[in-house]
C-alpha positions as CSV (number, residue, x, y, z in Angstrom):
1,M,-26.7,-11.1,-13.5
2,P,-30.2,-10.6,-15.3
3,E,-33.3,-11.5,-13.1
4,A,-35.0,-14.6,-14.5
5,R,-37.7,-13.8,-16.7
6,E,-39.0,-17.9,-17.0
7,T,-43.1,-16.6,-18.2
8,A,-44.1,-20.4,-19.2
9,V,-45.6,-22.3,-16.4
10,Y,-44.3,-26.4,-16.5
11,T,-46.9,-28.5,-17.9
12,H,-46.1,-31.8,-16.2
13,G,-45.3,-30.7,-12.9
14,H,-43.3,-33.7,-10.7
15,H,-46.4,-36.1,-10.1
16,E,-44.6,-40.4,-9.7
17,S,-46.1,-40.3,-13.3
18,V,-43.8,-38.1,-14.8
19,L,-41.0,-38.7,-12.7
20,R,-41.6,-42.7,-14.2
21,S,-40.7,-41.5,-17.5
22,H,-38.1,-38.6,-16.7
23,S,-36.4,-41.3,-14.8
24,W,-36.0,-43.7,-17.3
25,R,-34.1,-41.4,-19.6
26,T,-30.2,-42.2,-19.9
27,A,-27.6,-40.1,-21.9
28,E,-27.9,-43.0,-24.6
29,N,-31.5,-42.9,-25.4
30,S,-31.6,-39.6,-24.9
31,A,-28.4,-37.6,-25.7
32,A,-26.7,-39.7,-27.8
33,Y,-25.9,-37.3,-30.2
34,L,-23.9,-35.6,-28.0
35,L,-21.8,-38.2,-26.7
36,G,-19.0,-38.5,-29.5
37,V,-17.7,-34.9,-28.6
38,L,-17.5,-35.6,-24.9
39,K,-13.7,-35.8,-23.5
40,P,-12.8,-36.9,-20.2
41,H,-12.2,-33.4,-18.9
42,M,-15.1,-31.2,-19.9
43,R,-17.1,-29.0,-17.2
44,I,-20.7,-29.4,-18.5
45,L,-24.2,-27.2,-17.6
46,D,-26.9,-30.1,-17.6
47,V,-30.1,-27.4,-17.7
48,G,-33.7,-28.8,-16.7
49,C,-32.1,-31.5,-15.0
50,G,-35.2,-33.4,-13.3
51,P,-34.2,-36.5,-11.1
52,G,-30.6,-36.4,-12.5
53,T,-30.5,-39.7,-14.4
54,I,-29.0,-37.9,-17.7
55,T,-26.5,-35.5,-15.8
56,A,-25.2,-38.8,-13.8
57,D,-25.0,-40.6,-16.6
58,L,-22.8,-37.6,-18.4
59,A,-20.6,-37.3,-14.8
60,G,-19.5,-40.9,-15.8
61,L,-18.2,-39.8,-19.0
62,V,-16.6,-37.3,-17.6
63,P,-14.4,-38.8,-15.2
64,A,-11.7,-35.8,-15.3
65,G,-14.2,-33.3,-15.5
66,H,-17.6,-32.2,-13.8
67,V,-21.2,-31.9,-14.4
68,T,-23.6,-29.0,-13.2
69,G,-27.4,-30.2,-12.9
70,L,-29.5,-27.4,-13.1
71,D,-33.3,-27.0,-12.4
72,R,-35.8,-24.6,-10.8
73,E,-37.6,-26.5,-8.5
74,P,-35.3,-27.3,-6.0
75,G,-37.7,-30.5,-4.5
76,I,-36.6,-32.6,-7.8
77,L,-33.0,-31.8,-6.8
78,E,-33.2,-34.1,-4.3
79,R,-34.1,-36.7,-6.3
80,A,-31.0,-36.0,-8.7
81,R,-28.5,-35.4,-5.6
82,A,-29.9,-39.1,-4.6
83,V,-29.2,-40.7,-8.0
84,A,-25.3,-39.4,-7.7
85,A,-24.6,-40.2,-4.6
86,E,-25.9,-43.7,-5.1
87,R,-23.7,-44.1,-8.1
88,G,-20.9,-42.9,-6.2
89,L,-20.3,-39.7,-8.2
90,A,-17.9,-37.1,-6.6
91,N,-17.6,-35.0,-10.1
92,T,-21.6,-33.4,-9.6
93,D,-22.8,-30.5,-8.0
94,F,-26.4,-29.0,-8.2
95,A,-28.3,-25.9,-8.3
96,V,-31.5,-23.9,-8.5
97,G,-31.6,-21.7,-11.7
98,D,-33.5,-20.4,-14.5
99,V,-32.4,-20.8,-18.4
100,H,-33.1,-17.1,-19.0
101,A,-31.1,-15.9,-16.7
102,L,-28.2,-18.1,-16.1
103,D,-25.8,-17.3,-12.8
104,F,-22.8,-18.5,-14.2
105,P,-19.8,-16.3,-15.4
106,D,-19.2,-16.2,-19.1
107,D,-17.5,-19.0,-20.8
108,T,-17.5,-21.2,-17.8
109,F,-18.8,-24.5,-19.6
110,C,-17.2,-26.8,-22.3
111,V,-20.7,-28.0,-22.9
112,V,-24.2,-27.0,-22.0
113,H,-27.0,-29.8,-22.3
114,A,-31.0,-29.5,-22.0
115,H,-33.4,-32.3,-22.8
116,Q,-37.0,-31.3,-23.2
117,V,-36.5,-28.2,-21.8
118,L,-37.0,-25.3,-24.5
119,Q,-40.7,-26.8,-25.1
120,H,-41.6,-25.6,-21.6
121,V,-40.1,-22.4,-21.4
122,G,-41.1,-18.5,-22.7
123,D,-38.7,-17.7,-24.7
124,P,-36.3,-20.2,-26.1
125,V,-34.3,-18.2,-28.2
126,R,-33.3,-16.2,-25.0
127,A,-32.6,-19.4,-23.4
128,L,-29.8,-20.4,-25.9
129,R,-28.4,-17.2,-25.7
130,E,-28.0,-17.8,-22.4
131,M,-26.6,-21.3,-22.8
132,R,-24.5,-19.9,-25.7
133,R,-23.0,-16.6,-23.3
134,V,-21.8,-19.5,-20.4
135,T,-20.5,-21.6,-22.8
136,R,-16.3,-21.2,-23.8
137,P,-15.1,-20.8,-27.2
138,G,-15.3,-24.3,-29.1
139,G,-17.6,-25.8,-26.7
140,F,-21.2,-27.1,-27.2
141,V,-24.6,-26.3,-27.0
142,A,-26.7,-29.4,-27.0
143,V,-30.4,-29.5,-26.8
144,R,-33.1,-32.1,-27.9
145,D,-37.0,-32.1,-27.5
146,S,-39.4,-33.7,-28.8
147,D,-42.3,-32.3,-31.0
148,Y,-45.7,-33.7,-30.3
149,A,-47.5,-33.0,-33.7
150,A,-45.3,-35.3,-35.1
151,M,-46.4,-38.0,-32.7
152,T,-47.7,-41.2,-34.2
153,W,-49.1,-44.5,-33.0
154,Y,-51.3,-47.2,-34.4
155,P,-53.8,-48.5,-34.3
156,P,-56.2,-45.1,-34.8
157,S,-57.8,-44.0,-31.7
158,P,-59.8,-41.1,-31.6
159,G,-59.3,-40.6,-27.8
160,M,-55.7,-40.5,-28.3
161,D,-55.7,-38.0,-31.0
162,D,-58.4,-35.7,-28.5
163,W,-55.2,-36.8,-26.1
164,L,-52.7,-35.2,-28.5
165,G,-55.3,-31.9,-29.4
166,L,-55.9,-31.1,-25.6
167,Y,-52.1,-31.9,-24.8
168,R,-50.8,-29.1,-27.5
169,R,-53.7,-26.6,-26.5
170,V,-52.6,-26.6,-22.8
171,A,-49.2,-26.5,-23.3
172,R,-49.7,-23.5,-25.7
173,A,-51.7,-21.8,-22.6
174,N,-49.1,-22.6,-20.4
175,G,-46.8,-20.7,-22.2
176,G,-44.4,-23.5,-24.2
177,E,-44.3,-24.8,-27.8
178,P,-45.1,-28.6,-28.0
179,D,-44.1,-28.7,-31.5
180,A,-40.6,-27.7,-30.4
181,G,-38.6,-30.2,-31.9
182,R,-38.7,-29.0,-35.2
183,R,-38.0,-25.8,-34.6
184,L,-34.5,-26.0,-32.5
185,R,-32.4,-25.2,-35.7
186,S,-34.2,-22.0,-36.0
187,W,-34.1,-21.3,-32.7
188,A,-30.2,-22.1,-32.6
189,L,-29.7,-19.6,-35.7
190,A,-31.7,-16.9,-34.0
191,A,-29.8,-17.4,-30.9
192,G,-26.6,-15.9,-33.2
193,F,-25.1,-20.0,-33.7
194,T,-23.5,-20.2,-37.1
195,D,-22.2,-23.7,-36.6
196,V,-25.5,-25.9,-36.3
197,T,-25.8,-29.5,-36.6
198,A,-29.6,-30.6,-36.7
199,T,-30.1,-34.4,-36.3
200,S,-33.2,-36.4,-35.1
201,A,-34.1,-39.5,-33.2
202,T,-37.1,-41.6,-32.1
203,W,-38.2,-43.1,-28.7
204,T,-40.6,-46.5,-29.6
205,F,-42.8,-48.2,-27.7
206,S,-43.9,-51.4,-29.3
207,T,-43.5,-55.0,-27.1
208,P,-45.9,-55.6,-24.3
209,G,-43.5,-54.1,-22.0
210,E,-43.1,-51.0,-23.5
211,R,-46.6,-50.5,-24.4
212,A,-47.9,-50.8,-20.8
213,W,-45.6,-49.0,-19.4
214,W,-46.0,-46.1,-21.7
215,S,-49.6,-46.0,-21.6
216,G,-49.4,-46.4,-18.2
217,L,-47.5,-43.6,-17.4
218,W,-49.6,-41.2,-19.8
219,A,-52.9,-42.5,-18.6
220,D,-51.9,-41.9,-15.1
221,R,-50.3,-38.1,-16.1
222,T,-53.8,-37.4,-17.8
223,V,-55.7,-37.7,-15.2
224,A,-53.7,-37.3,-12.2
225,S,-50.6,-34.7,-12.5
226,A,-50.2,-31.1,-12.5
227,Y,-51.5,-31.3,-16.5
228,A,-54.3,-32.7,-15.5
229,E,-55.1,-29.5,-12.8
230,R,-53.9,-26.8,-15.5
231,A,-56.3,-28.9,-18.3
232,V,-59.4,-28.8,-16.3
233,D,-58.4,-25.0,-14.3
234,G,-58.0,-23.5,-17.6
235,G,-61.1,-24.8,-19.2
236,H,-59.9,-27.3,-21.7
237,A,-61.3,-30.5,-20.6
238,T,-63.3,-31.4,-18.0
239,R,-62.5,-34.6,-15.4
240,E,-64.8,-37.0,-17.6
241,R,-63.6,-35.9,-20.7
242,L,-60.0,-36.6,-19.3
243,R,-61.0,-39.7,-18.0
244,A,-61.7,-41.1,-21.2
245,V,-58.5,-40.3,-23.0
246,A,-56.8,-42.0,-20.0
247,E,-58.9,-45.1,-21.1
248,A,-58.1,-44.7,-24.4
249,W,-54.6,-44.9,-23.7
250,R,-55.1,-47.8,-21.8
251,E,-56.6,-49.7,-24.4
252,W,-54.0,-48.7,-26.8
253,G,-51.4,-50.2,-24.2
254,A,-53.9,-53.5,-24.1
255,R,-53.4,-53.9,-28.4
256,D,-51.0,-56.8,-29.5
257,D,-50.4,-54.5,-32.7
258,G,-50.0,-51.2,-30.5
259,W,-46.9,-49.0,-31.7
260,F,-45.7,-45.5,-30.9
261,A,-43.0,-43.3,-32.2
262,V,-41.8,-40.0,-30.3
263,L,-39.6,-37.7,-33.2
264,H,-36.7,-35.8,-30.9
265,G,-35.5,-32.6,-33.4
266,E,-31.3,-32.1,-32.0
267,V,-29.4,-29.9,-32.3
268,L,-25.4,-29.5,-31.9
269,C,-24.5,-25.7,-31.3
270,R,-20.5,-25.2,-31.6
271,E,-18.9,-22.0,-30.3
272,E,-16.8,-20.3,-32.2
273,A,-13.4,-20.5,-31.0
């Protein structure tokens, strides 16, 4: 197989504030556009599986099939294995790998899925070509990514405006594309897919509990995660500026009229039979 060619740096890292968000994700809230095509016998590859909550959900939906969770970080796969074990799943396994050079033969999987992955990779078209290569004829490649420029909130907050501009600069400096959601269809076509269904969906945070959770994890991530280190080390922000952004998040989260929406682009690509 070709050597991995990842050139981007993962912006978020695996700080507790990041895993707090990733572990909340389910197949229902993060892959609903895919669920209608799943069959009990399918073999699935979950690229960038992180702590494995979506992976485990998918495994539960294909009881006669199998799900392989793939991630570049060996440590996070221990968390994913623990999630699968806690649920008593016998149809999962996990592997370290790079989506730019998947260590699987052609036509291995019925479905190849990636959630919030392409925004962080150096060559999303190459990644999609690799995902397509390991998908069986008649199978599906399913990809979902947020689009930071399309995120919106109320009430207005100069500090959160600063957060959005800063995050997008840091992500691009790391080699990624934070506004990936709007680009997925274009990338899929460039990767050679001809049967592409493009949709969108949102996460919305508006109740007191939702606001506290969302604002808290982003406030913590802004000052304590790998993202914070990369923002400072790259000359994009000072520690003082990051603390001000974190405080803006907490102030927004405490507002009774607070509302935040995260737009996601989605593509379901069918490989020709």
